[in-house]
C-alpha positions as CSV (number, residue, x, y, z in Angstrom):
1,M,1.3,-16.3,-3.2
2,N,3.6,-13.7,-1.8
3,K,6.9,-15.5,-0.9
4,S,8.2,-12.8,1.5
5,I,5.6,-13.7,4.1
6,D,4.9,-17.2,5.4
7,N,1.6,-18.8,6.6
8,K,2.6,-18.7,10.2
9,Q,3.2,-14.9,10.0
10,I,-0.1,-14.5,8.1
11,E,-1.9,-16.3,10.9
12,K,-0.2,-14.2,13.6
13,I,-1.0,-10.9,11.8
14,S,-4.6,-11.9,11.2
15,K,-5.1,-12.8,14.9
16,A,-3.5,-9.5,16.0
17,L,-5.8,-7.5,13.7
18,G,-8.8,-9.5,15.0
19,D,-9.4,-7.2,17.9
20,P,-11.2,-3.8,17.5
21,Y,-8.9,-2.1,20.0
22,R,-5.8,-3.2,18.1
23,I,-7.2,-1.9,14.9
24,K,-7.9,1.5,16.6
25,I,-4.3,1.4,17.9
26,M,-3.0,0.8,14.4
27,Q,-5.1,3.7,13.1
28,A,-3.8,6.0,15.8
29,V,-0.2,5.0,15.1
30,K,-0.7,5.5,11.3
31,E,-2.0,9.0,11.9
32,E,1.4,10.1,13.4
33,K,4.1,11.4,11.1
34,D,6.8,9.6,13.0
35,W,6.6,7.7,16.3
36,L,3.6,7.6,18.7
37,Q,4.4,7.5,22.4
38,C,2.9,4.6,24.4
39,Q,1.6,7.2,26.9
40,A,-0.5,8.9,24.1
41,I,-2.0,5.5,23.1
42,T,-2.9,4.8,26.8
43,Q,-4.7,8.2,27.0
44,M,-6.8,7.4,23.9
45,F,-8.7,4.5,25.5
46,N,-10.6,3.9,28.7
47,L,-8.6,0.7,29.4
48,A,-6.1,-0.3,32.0
49,Q,-2.5,0.3,31.1
50,S,-1.8,-3.4,31.3
51,T,-4.6,-4.1,28.8
52,I,-3.1,-1.5,26.4
53,S,0.3,-3.1,26.8
54,H,-1.1,-6.5,26.0
55,H,-2.7,-5.2,22.8
56,I,0.5,-3.4,21.8
57,N,2.6,-6.5,22.5
58,Q,0.3,-8.5,20.2
59,L,0.9,-6.0,17.4
60,V,4.6,-5.9,18.0
61,D,4.8,-9.7,18.2
62,A,3.0,-9.9,14.8
63,D,5.7,-7.5,13.5
64,L,3.1,-4.9,12.6
65,L,4.6,-2.2,14.8
66,H,8.2,-1.2,15.3
67,A,8.9,-0.6,19.0
68,E,11.6,1.7,20.3
69,K,12.6,2.4,23.9
70,D,12.8,6.1,24.7
71,G,14.2,6.2,28.2
72,R,11.6,4.7,30.5
73,H,8.9,5.1,27.8
74,A,8.2,3.3,24.5
75,R,7.1,4.6,21.2
76,Y,5.8,2.9,18.1
77,K,5.4,3.2,14.4
78,I,3.9,1.1,11.6
79,N,6.1,-1.6,10.0
80,K,5.2,-0.6,6.5
81,E,7.2,-3.5,4.9
82,V,5.4,-6.2,6.8
83,F,2.0,-4.5,6.4
84,G,2.7,-4.2,2.7
85,D,3.5,-7.9,2.4
86,Y,0.4,-8.8,4.3
87,A,-1.8,-6.5,2.0
88,S,-0.1,-8.0,-1.0
89,Y,-0.8,-11.5,0.3
90,L,-4.5,-10.6,0.7
91,S,-4.8,-8.9,-2.7
92,D,-3.6,-12.2,-4.3
93,F,-7.1,-13.6,-3.4
94,S,-8.8,-11.2,-5.7
95,K,-6.7,-12.2,-8.7
96,K,-7.5,-14.8,-11.3
């Protein structure tokens, strides 16, 4: 088992990725070279801004996204280290 990520974090990440909108948000953020503005994410979906914020907060809370304030706005990018640890944890199941 990957020692750099604990079971509690695995559970939190798995729950965060258990929603199709959150997966789509992660895909959109991944497509950006650098940071993706929250406003751009909101425009991609036919959802209330509060719903988008809830989904983003779940991803940030699971440490899958880095969040940065940019004045009155927020922007996001993938936390590659945590995502890599999670992927490594999952790949351990295919070994042996």
